[in-house]
N, C-alpha and C positions, 0 to 999 in steps of 0.2 A: 807849666800846666797846659794840658792839651785843649784845644778849642772844642767847644760844645758842638755836637753834631746839629746840623740844621734840622729844625722840626718842620714837618709839613703843615701848612696852613689848612683850615677847612676847605678853602677854595681849591687847593691842590688835591685833596682827597676827593672831593666832589668831581673834579675833572677826571681823575683817574677812574672812578667808579662809572662815570658817564661813558668813558671810552670803551669800558667793558660791556655795559649794557647796550649801548647804541651800536657798537660794532662798526664804526665808520672805517674808512681806508679803502685803498684800491684793491679789487680782487686781482690775483695773479692771472696773467694772460695764459699760462700753461693750463690752469683749471678751466678757464672759459673755453679755450680751444679744445681741450680734451672732450668736453661735453658736447660742443657744437659740432665739431668735425666727426667725432665718434657717432653721435646720434644721426647725422645726416648720412654718412657713409655706410654704416652698418644697417641703418634703416633701409637705405637703397639695396643693400645686399639681401636683406630679408624680403623686400619686394621682389627681388630677382628670383629667390627660392619660391616664393608664392606663385610666380609665373611658371616655374618649373613644375610645382605640384599640381597646378591646374592644367598643365599642357599648353600653356600659351607660349612658353620658351622651350625650345628643343634645340639646344646647342651641342656640338660635339664635346666629348669629356675634357679634351684639352682646352677648349674655349672657356668652358665653365671653370676650369682650374685657374686659368689666366685671369678671369674676372674677379674671382675671389681673392687671388694673390694681389691684384692691382688694388683692391679695396684696402688691404692691410698695409701695403707699401705707401699708398697715399696718406693713410692716417699717421703712419709713423713718421712720414716726411714732415707733414704739417705739425705733428707734436714736437718734433726735434726743433723746428724753427721757433715754435712758442717758447720752448725751454731756454734756448739761447737768448731769446728776446728778454725774458724774465731775468736771466742771469746777468745781462748786460745792464739792465736797469735797476737790478737789486730789489725788485718789488716783493719777492717772497720773504725778505728779511726786514721789511718795514711795515709800518702801520700799527694800529691799536692791537692790544692783546686779544680782543675778540676775533679779529681778522687772522691774526697768527694762529690761534687756536683752531679756527675753522680750516685753514690750510693744512694743519697738521692732521686733523680728523680725516680730511679727504685723502691726504697722502697715505695714512694708515690703512684706510679702506682699499686704496689701490694695491698696497702690499698684500692685504688678505685675499684680494681677488687673485693675485699670483699664485698663492697657495691653493686656492680652490681650483684653478685651471689644472694644476699638476694632479691634484686628488682625483677629480672626476675624469680627467683625461686618462690617467693610468687605469682607473677602474673600469672605464668603458672599453679600453683596449684589452684589458686582462679578461673581462667577462664576455667580450664580443657582443655588448649591447649598447647600441647608440643612445638608447633612451637614458642611460646613466649620464652620458655627456650633457644631455639636454637639461638635466637638473642644475647644471652649472649656471645658466642664465637666471634661474629662479633665485639662486643664492646671491648672485650679483646684484639683482634688483633689491633683495632683502637688505644686503649690506649698504647700498646706496640709500635706501629708506632710512636707515639708522643714521647715516651721515647727514642727510637733509634734515632729519628731525633735530639733530644737535645744532645744525645751522639755524633752524627756526628758533631754538631756545636762546640762541645768542643774538640774532638779528631781529627776531619778531616780525618777519615779513611774511605775509600771508601766502604768497606764492611758494615759498619754501616748504610750508606745512602742507600745501596741496601736493607738491612734488613727493614729499615724504609718504603721505597717505596713498598716492597713486603708485609709488614704488612697492609699498607693502601689499597693495591689492594685486599688483602685476606678479609679484613673487608668488603669491598663493595660486593665482590663476595658472601661471606657467608650470608650477609643481603638479597641479591637477591635470594639465592637458599634455603631458609628455608623450601619451600614446595616442594623441590626436594631432597629427602633423600640421594640417591646414589651420585649424583653430590656434594651435601653438604659434605658428608663424605670423598669423593675423595679429594676435595680442602683442607679440614681440615687436612687430613692425610699428604699430601704433605707439607703444610704450617708448620705443627708441626716439621717435620724433617728438613726442610730448614730454617725456621725462628725461631726455638727455639733450636733444637739439634745442628745444625751446628754453630750458634753464641755461643752456650754454650761450645762447644768444643774448639773454638778459645779463649774464656775467661778462660777456664779451663787450656789450654796450657800456656797462659800468666801468670796465677796465680801460676802455678808450676815453670815456668821458671824464673820468677822475683825474685831477691834477696830478702831475708826476710826483710832486713832493708829498702826496697824501699817504 
């Protein structure tokens, strides 16, 4: 006669539900670095373009290209370090269900962003209209708003809801301002610092502060 399966006690069920609702656990370093480094570096790049648009920066074309390329190289280098660090600690595979669900949501958003880059990049090149490419940033902020809203439903942290609403507002503003370069760059610059770098710093702080076994 086979042994009866172990029944979960009410305490077990309560602990499981609490882990889902409260969503504890250590945020992955990759996610934190992606937002923090991306917000700071690409925010700096947008400031650079604001300087160009206002005539404050007048560099040779080769120097401009080198600066933009250096921003991307720096971001990819930092991101690679973060991915390797997470892989070494196995942080992305641990933690409560809410944290793993949240990680999956942001990973899926990143995959969607890749498709958006190709779609708008090809469209802008085909139609020879740079404004088509500028819609890409608006879609990115809209996708990020959706991911942060999901994060808020899982974690119930007010700053996450604020980031979600800010991302939605930024997406609409950028979509309206694609024919207004200076305003577009200004909105994008502020949004990168407030909606990418600042949340990234919060996640980075939590990732470093949380116990390794969390």
